N, C-alpha and C positions, 0 to 999 in steps of 0.2 A: 446543555452545556453548564456549567460551573457557575452561577449567576452570583458568589460570597462577594466580588469585588464590585463597585463601580463599574462603568464599561472605561470611562477616566482613567480612573486609577490604573485596572486591569492592563489599559493598555501603553499607560507608564511603564508598570512592571513588566510587560513584555519588549517594551524598547531599552528598560535599562537592562535587559539579560541581553541582548543583543549586542547592545553596546560592550559589555562588559567578556561575554564568550565569543562573538563573533567574530575574530582574527584571531583564535583559535582552532576555532570549531569550522569556521567556515562554512556552517552551514546555510548561510544568507547570499546570496551573490549579488540582490539588490533590497534596500530598506527605505521604507518612505515614513520617514516621521512625519511628515506637514499632512500628510492625505491622512493619516492612521488619524494625530490626532483630533481633527476636525471630524474626522466619522465616529468618534468614540466622542465628542461632545455631542452631535446628533441624538445619539443613542441613547447617551445622558440624558437628555431633555424630553425624549420620548419614555423613559424609565419614568422622570418627576412627572409626569401627565397623564400615566396609564395608559399611553399607545404604544407601549411596546410591540415589536413585529412579531418575538415568539422565541423559544429558543438560541437562538444565532443573533438577535441582537445585541450587538456590543462586544462580542465573541473577535478571539484575535484571531485572526485565520492566516496560514501561510500560501504560497501557492507555487508549485514547483514550476519549473523556468524551461517548459516545453508545453505552456495553458498560457494562453493571449491573455494580455492585461492592455488595454487603448490606451495609448502612448507611450507602452514601455515594449522595450526589445523582450523576444521572445527568442535564444536562443538555443535553449535545446541542447547546453553543453557544448555547443561545437561553437568553434573561433569563426568560422562563417559568417553566420547567423545573430554575432554580436550586437550589429546597430542593424538590425532586422526587427524596424517599430510594427508593434501588432495596431490594426484602423480600429478592430471593436473589440470590446471583451469576450470570453467564449462563453458558451453556452452557462455551463455551469458558475463563472464567475461571475456571469448576470443575477441566477439563480441568488447567490451568497451576497451580492449587494443588495437585490432585494428584500433579503432579508436581514438587512442590518447589522453585517457582520463588516468588523472592521479587519481588512488587511493592510496586515504585517510589511510585508515584502515578497520575494520570488528566492525561490531555494536552490540551491547547488542539486548536481542529477550526475550519474557517469555519464560520460559522452554520448550524444542522440539514445539515450536510455537502453544503450543497449550493454548492459552491464552490471553485474552486482557489489562493487565496491566504492563506488563516488572517489575515484582516485581521479579525478579530472584533473585533466595536464593543460584547461585553458583558466579553468576559474577559479582553480585549486581544490587540494586535496583534504576531506572533509574528514570529521574525526567524531568517535564515538564518545556520544558526553559522559558513557559510563567508564571509557579505559583510554587514556590517549597513547595515539599512536595505532588503532585499532579502525578496522573498518565500519561504518554504519549499516554497512549492506546497501542495496541498491537496487532499481537506479534511484529509486524515490528517497538518497542516503541525507539528503539535505533536509526533506521534510520529516522523518524520522528522528535526525538531531535535531532540531529545532522544537519538535511539542517534547523530546525526553528533556532537555534543557530548558525548561519551561518560557522560551522563545515566543511560544505563542500556545494558544488551548486547541487547535485543530490544525491541520494541514492536507492541502490536495495533494495528492501523486496522479502515476500512473503505472499499473499494474500489468505487463503485459506477459510475462512469466513467473510472476512471485516477487512485483517490483515497487508495491506495497508492504506484503506480508514479511517480504525478507528483512527488509527495513525496522519493520516492527517489533520482528523474534529479536535481533541481534540490538535493537536499543533498547528492549523493554517496555514499551508501547500497546497499543494497542493498531492491528490496521486491518483495514476492512478494503474487499474489493466485489462490490455486486455483480450481481448478475450483467451476463453481455445485452448493452442495450439501456439497462436502467439509467445512467446518468451518459445523456448528451457527449459526444467527441467533437462537436462543433466546435472550432478553434484550440482545438491538442493538436500537436506536432504528432504525424504519425511516425511509429516505426511498424507497424504490421498492424494495419485495419481489420487482420485478420481475428488475431490475438486483443487487440488494446484492449482497456479497461482505465475509467479513472476511478481512483479509491480515494478513501480516510485514513487519515492518520490522527489519533487521539492519545492521550493517557492511559483509558480504560474502556471498555465497552459500551459502560452507562454513556459517556462521555460520544460514543458514533453514535448510541441509539436516541440519544439528542439530537442528533444530527442530522440523522438518518429521517428522520419525524417533519424537518423541513423538504430535507435536499429530496428525499423518495419520488418519483413519479406516482403519480393522481391515482393510481390501481393499487396502491401498495399505503396509504396514507392512512387507512380506517382500520389496517393491522396492528397488530400488539408489538414493537418494537421499542420497550423501554424496561426500566431498571428500578422501576418504585413493586408499591407493595400491591397494585392491581395485576402486576404480570402472573400469567397463572403459572409459573414457574415450568419444575422440570413434570406436571401431573398427565398423562399419556402420553409421552414423548418416549423415542427410543432410539437412540443411539448403535451406532456402528464402530465398536472399538476397535481400532489398527493392531494385532498383537503381534505381528510378524514381519515385523521391519527384515528388509533383503538386508541381506549379509552385508552388499558393499556400503551397506548406510549405515549399520548396527552399529551401536555402543551401548554403554555401561548409561552415560546422560539421556538415553533416549528412551533405555527400558525404562527408569527409573522416573522418568518425567510422564511415559506412558500408562506405568501403574501408579501414579498417583492421580491421573484423570480418572482411570475407569476405579478407584476408592472413590474419590473426589461426587463423581456423577453417582458413583451407584447412592452413594451417603445421601445426596440430593435429590433421590426419588427417580431418578431414570431409571427405563428399561434400559439393559445394554445386554449385546449380543459381539461375537466377535465378528469381523470381518476382513478377509485375506487379500491383499494385493497381488498375491501370486501370481494373477493372468498380465497383470503388466508388465512392462518393460519400461521400470519408469527412467532409467537410462536414454533407452533408446525415443521414448516420448520427449523429454527434456532437449536431445540433438535434435530430432525433426522438428521443434518448434524453434529450436535458434535458428536450425535451417531457412527457415520461413520467415522467422525474422532477419535473417539478412538479403534472403532475396526480395522480399517487401520494402524494407530501408531500402536495399539500392536504386531501386525505384523511385522513392521517395527524394534521394538525395542526388539522380544519377549528373541533373544539369547543374547544381551547384558543385558536384564534385569534377566535373569536366570544364568549370569557368574557373576554379580555383582551387585545387589540390590541396594546396600548403593550408587550408582553411580547417583541413581535419588531418587530424593524428593517422600518423602513418598505422598504428593498428588500427583505427576505426575503415581508414581509405583500404586496407588488406580485408577486414570482412565483407566491405561492401563491394569489392572487388569479385570476392568469390562469392559471392550472392547474385551479382550481375552475370557469373558465368554459369550459372546452373540452365539447364533446358528447359522446357515448357513440359518435356516429357519426366525430370527429375521433378519436378515442383509436383506438377500431376500427384506422383508417385507419394510424395513427402503429405501432401494435404490428402490423400485417400490409407495411409497408414495413421494418420491422427483423426482422422473422420471416423476410423473403424475404433481407434483407442478412446475417442470421446464416447460412444456409445460402452463399451466397457464402464468406465468412469459411471457415468447415467446409471450405470446398473447394478453399481455398489450401492446404490442410494434403498435400491427394492425392497421395500419390508420395514426401511428404517427414516426417520425422521428427519438425522444430520448427522454425518461422521468426522470421526473425530481421528487426529493424527498428526504428525510434528509439522510445526511448520517449516521450516529446516532443518536440514540432516547433524548442524552443529553449530556453535553460536558462532558469535564475533568472531573475527583472528587478528593477527597484527598484520599492520602491513609490512610487506617484504619474505612473508613467512610461506609466499604461494597462493593462489586463488583455485581452491577446491571444486572440479567440475560440478561439485553436486549442489551445491546452493540452492537450486530449482528446483530438485526431483520431486518433492513432495508438490510445492505450488504450481508447476506445471499444471497440475491433473485440472484442478477448476480451472485456468484458462482455456483452454481446449475444448472443454466442454462447454463454459460461456455458466458457470455455477457460482453462486453468492459463498463469498469462508472469509473468515476473517481468523487472523492470530490473533491472541491474546496474550500478556505477559503470564508463567508459568512458573517455570521454576528457572536452575539456574545449573552451569555448566559446573565440571569438575574445577573450572578455576574463577568461577565467581561470575562468568558471563551471563545473562541474560539470555533463555530459550522459552518459545514458543508454544502453546496451543494450537492449532489449527480446528475450524469446524469448517466443513463445509454439507453444503443444502441443498436441495433442487431445485432447480432455475425458476425463477420467481417468485420463492421462497424467504428472500431479502430479511424482514421481517422478524419472521421463527429462528432463523441463523444467530439473528443480533441477540435475541429475547434468550436463548441457548447461551449466547457467552457471557449475558448481562447473568443468568441464574449459575453458571458456574462460575463466574468471577466471582459473587460474592461466597463460592464455597471456599474460596484460596484462604490458608489462616491466615491472618496477619501479622506478618515478623514480629 
């Protein structure tokens, strides 16, 4: 991570940014200045004595508020759980603390993580730092906004059908969803245990690489996941470029994004081949994934909804009720279709090292203009197949809002996906 500043000063910078901007952005639902300052002081003392714990020591980190931190509520964006105090840290939070990370607070999210705008009825509508009145995406919108507004260097999110990569694309930052199981879900409020992943958001792929060198499962730590001169770069790597954006998603903005990605990837030395999404119905996959989320979330929250329906918004209650009404037969059909689609997604990677495609079908949009159904169409592919995927800032739409380029790799190839992202990131012209 960025070690230009000493931990104490870096933490003060984060806290100052939160103090100056959170009232308007509503990225954080809880800030922990005293604990952050104490952790930063310990990190700085380690730094001075040559006892640093590694790349995350003294780095400011935000935690999405569906991830447990001992002694603090884990609300999951839901009023009913506002005062539900976690008894212990989630496994990933334990990892962060052991690595010396300075946790500055917990971030806002779409209610129950079941949506992609972070227009939260209980904790406030989160704004996009790139443009007031625009969504930061979701469900990890607070985490994406916090990173984009320099309120932290790294943020945790969860990603069930794109909930890390959508905010990354909309806010102009990097967002990484690891392979299924690479980060433990212990201590994370479930939405869909089948599709849930914990992910990371940072300013760049290089920052993600530094964090992953610490947080990756042991089996991946010897693999390259860095953006420095020791990285092998593009040598011998084959990328599949999606050139046939489906008609319902096609736009001049996405065409320009993919043309630029193809040119810069070729210039960087990657071997390229065209990949078609024609065999996949992106809209059907997204709808089936959402139905599965409703079914599984209904089971997660059934007792709480029965005991306190007023603690859930009408919109969320409607979705949970729909999930609860689905028969086992319908659930089996949905799972079977997603299983078949996941095999198709994995087959796209035959003969290539990674796939390049847009992260989102559109850039961030203004609140009140209608929510596109298609926000997760490109992202859901990696969730149903359990594949590592990253969105990196790449271009802008016709209105000047950020658009992300997504890189998807084979299961377990998380370091390679990050390495490719770092190489492509270096190929982006500096404005």
